[in-house]
N, C-alpha and C positions, 0 to 999 in steps of 0.2 A: 489276253496275252498270248496264250498258246506256247508250245515248246519252241525255244529259240535255237535251232540247229543250223541256221542259214550259213553260218561261218564255215562249217565243215562239209557242206554239200559240194562235191566236185562239180565243176562246170560241165564235165562230160556226162553227168547224170541228169542234166537239165537241158531240155530241148525247147528252143523258141519256136512257137507255132503260130498259125493264124486261125481265125474262126472257121474258115472254109475246110480246114483239115479235120474239124470235128463234125462235119455235116452228117446227119442221120445217126449220130451217136447220142445215147442217153447220158446226160451229165447230172449227177446228184449234187445240188448246190446247197452249201451250208447257209440256210436262210438268214439266221441271225447275223452271221458274218457279212452277208451281202447287204442287209438292211442297215447295219451300222455304217457300212461304206457309203451308202446313199445318203444317210443322215450327215455324214462328215463332209461329203463332196458337193452336194447340191445345196448351195447357200448363196445368200446375197454377198456383195463385196465386203461388208463389215462382219460377215459370219452369221448373220441372222438366217435361220432356216426358212424354207418356204412354208407359208401358213395360209389357212383359209380365213374367211371373214369372221369366224368365231375364235380365232387365235390358235387353232389346232394345227400342229405340225404336219406337213404333207410331203416333205422331201423324200421320205421313204417310199411313198406311193408313186411319186413321179418317177423315181429311179426304177422301181419295180416294174411299172407299166411300160415305160419307153425302152428300158434296157432289155427286158424280156422279149419285147417285139423285135428289137434289133437282133438278138440271138436267134429268134425263131426264123427271121428272114435269111439267116445264114444256114438254116436247116438243122440247128441244134434242138434236141428234144430235152429241154431242161425240166427237172423235177426239183422242187424246193423241199428241203428237209428241216423241220423246225425242232428246236430243243424242247425237251419236256422238263421234268423236275430235276434240278441239278443234284449230283451226288453230295452227300454230307461233307466229303473231303473238300469240296469246292467253296464252301461257305467263306473261308478266309479270303480267297481270291475275289469273290463277289463283293465282299465288304471293302476290300482294298480298291477295287474299281469304283465303287460308289463314292468313296472319299476323294479319289482322284478327280472324278467328274464334278463333285461339289467344289473342290478347290479351283478347278478350271473355270467353273461358272463365276466364281468370285473374281478371278483374274480377268475374265471376259468383261464383266461389268466395270471394273476399274479401267481397263483399256479403252472401253467405249467412252467413259467419262473424260478421259484425257485425249480423245480423238485419235488414238493409235489404231488405225484401221487394220493393219497387217497383224498386229498382236491380237486384236479382238477376234479376227477371223481364226487365228491359230487356236486360241483358247476356246472359242465357240465350238470348233470341231471336236476338241478333246472333251467337251462337256455333254456330248450327245447321249441321250437316254432313250431307250426303247421301252415303251410301256405296253401293258397287256392289251390296251385298246388299240394301239398302233399295230400290234401283231395280229389281232383279230381282223382289223381292216385289211391288212395285207393278205390274209387267207381268203377273205371274202372276194377281194379283187382277183386273186388267182383263180378261184372257182368261176367267177364271171368271165374270165378270159379263156377258160377251158384248159388251164395249165394245172397239172396235178401237183399235190404236195403231200408229204408224209409227216405225221406227228411221231417224233421219237419219244420213247418213255423217259429218256434221260438226255444224253449228249447227241446233238444233231450230227456231229462229225463221226461218231461211232456208228450211228444208223446209216449214214451215207456210205461209210466204209463197208458195212455189212452188205448193203445193196449192191455195191461194186464187186465184192468178193463172190456174191451169189450169182452175178451175171445179169442182174436187172438194170445195172448202170455200167457204163464203160469206164467212167472216172468220177471221182469226187471233185468238187470245186470249192476252194477256200483260200484265204490268204495265209492261214496257219498251216503248220506241218503236222498237226495232231492226227489227222486222218491216216498218215503213214504209220504212226505208232499203233493205230487201231487196225492196221492191216490192209488199207486200201491199196490195190495193185497200181493205181495211177492217181496222181493229184494234178489238177489244173489250177494254176494260180493266175491272178489278174483277169479272170474271166469277166467279172462285172465292172472292172474299172479300166478296160482298154480305151485307148485314145490319148489325147494330149492332157497332161496333168502338170500343174505348177509345182515346182520344187519348194519345200518349206523355207521360208525366209529369203527366198531369192526370186527375182523377176525372170525366171527361166522356166520354159515349158519343155517337157520331154515326152516322147511317145512311149506309152506303156503297151506292151504286147503280151498276149498269154504265153505262159510257159508250162511245159509238161515235165513232171517228175515221175519216173518209173521206179517203183519200190524195189523190184528185183535188181535193176541196174544200180540203184543207189547202194543197196546192201553189198553188191558185188564190188563196187568201186571202193567202199569203205572197209571191206573185208569183215562184215558183221552179219549176224543173223538178226531177224526181226526182234527176237527176245533181247539181244544185246542192245539194239537200237532203243528199245523201251527203257532199259536201264540207263543208257546214256542220257535219255531225256529226263529221267528222274534226277540224275546227277546235276544237270544244268538248270532244271526247274520246269515244272509243268503247272497247269491250272490247279493241281491238287497239292503241290508243294512249290509255290512260286519262287521261294528263296533258293531252291535247289540245295546243294551242299556247299557251304561257305568255302570260297577259294578255288572252286572247281569250275572252269569254263569249258566250252565245247571241245577244244583240242586236248585238254587234260583228261576230260571224261572219255574221249575216244581212246586214249592210251590206256586208261584204267580198265575199260571193259575188255580190251584186247589182252591185257596182262593177267586178268583173273581167269583161272580155268573154270571156275564155277560161278554162275550167276547168283546162286543161293548164298555163297560165301561173300560175294561183293555186297549184296543187299543187306546181309547181316552186319557187315563191317560199317556200313553207313547209317544203320538204324539209330545209333545214339546221337548222330549229328542232325537228325531231322525231327520236325514236330509231328509229321505224319508217318505212319508205318509204310516204309518203301515196298514191302511185300504186298500190302493191300493195294497200293497204287499199281504195281506191276500186274497183279491179277486182274485189276479193273481194265487195264488196257487190253489184256488178252481175252477177257470175257465180259464185256460191258452188256448191260441190258439193251435189247433191241426189239423192235416191232417186226415180227415176221409176217403179219397179216395186213398187207397193204395192196392197193391196186393202182396201177399206173395207166392212165388213159388220157389222151390228148383229144380235144374236140373243138368244134367251132365256138367262137366267143358268143356270149349272150349280150348283145349291144345294150339292151334296156337296163340290165343289171350293172354293166360297167358305167353307163351314164348316171345311174342312181348314185353309185358310190363316189365317182370322181366329180361329176358336174353338179348334181343336186346337193350332195352332202358336203363336198369339199371345194366347190367353186372353181374347178378346172375349166379351162377354155373349151367350150363345146366343139368348136371347129377343129382344134388340135386333136381332141379325143376322137372325133369322127374320122379324121384323116389317119390317125394311128390305127384305129380299128380296121379301116380298109386295108392298111398294110398287113395287119395280122391275118385277116381273112384271105388276102391274096397269097401270102406266104403259106398258109395252111393248105389252100387249094392246090398250089403249085407242087408242094411236097407230096400231097395225097395222090396227085395224078402223074407225078414225075416218073420218067422211065427207069430211074435208078432205084426206085423203091416202090413196092406195091402197097396196096391198102392194108393187108394183113401185117406187113412189117412195120408200118407206122403205128398201128393201134396196139400191137402187142408190146409188152415190155422188151426193150432191146437187149439182146445178148451178143452184141458185136464183139 
């Protein structure tokens, strides 16, 4: 779900960008967010995901492999950040999502039985589930490709935001805005879904481009501090209190946080209206658990390992995989030897 503050984000705080503008920058990608996007988008016309001969879903691996190579060709230094153990406060949201996926699966099967292809595809996308086996395969593939990843102790977006604040990444990448509440100076949206996309329930395709949200500019435009932004998020609903405070939308929440002189008093005022302690949520956004001991290193792909995972284990087309690996190696060598960036700058964690 993520915090839904899109409605109040001024257009002046969002910049449309292209991939080339991110060349040689380290981007910390919310891995689960990206993998779910791949699972939802990469499907057959009736919504059936890509699968190997054993019936195992491979849409996430296809998206991870080919999309990462595309980003690499544009010179982006992506690092994927994986979720760890979710905080106790998130259990309710996790259960809610599980039920929604189960309901979507039932509706998908019903739509298929009636031959309603468009509805089937829509419900199939909503029923996407990421298993531990799928996550492990994704990590193995990244290792074989020479792309680094970081395991977060809890929330991946909190870890990515920490890496960005620390200077080891230039921006976080996610469709959700939570990383802004976690203090990421920059957020890139649409990074893993750029290109033409079909509008839901319409036979219309639109071009999706990356967009950059700068935290300092957003706060300045809204007239808020980051602490007030966190409280605003709590009012409208986060993964730790999905329902938010009843009757309060983003615009009302914005007025409230501006009208209260004290954050503490506002949190105390809404405490009786929430199932979770708002102070606890507030403190979690300010001080989430993070992994401070990580290493970022990009290296040449190991072809035999990539082939083992994609071709031998999951029946990917060997010629397509070979061609994609050639593209990856070519991009790696070009950036390694490029005039704009020396060897040391590429191998060390970027502090652009």
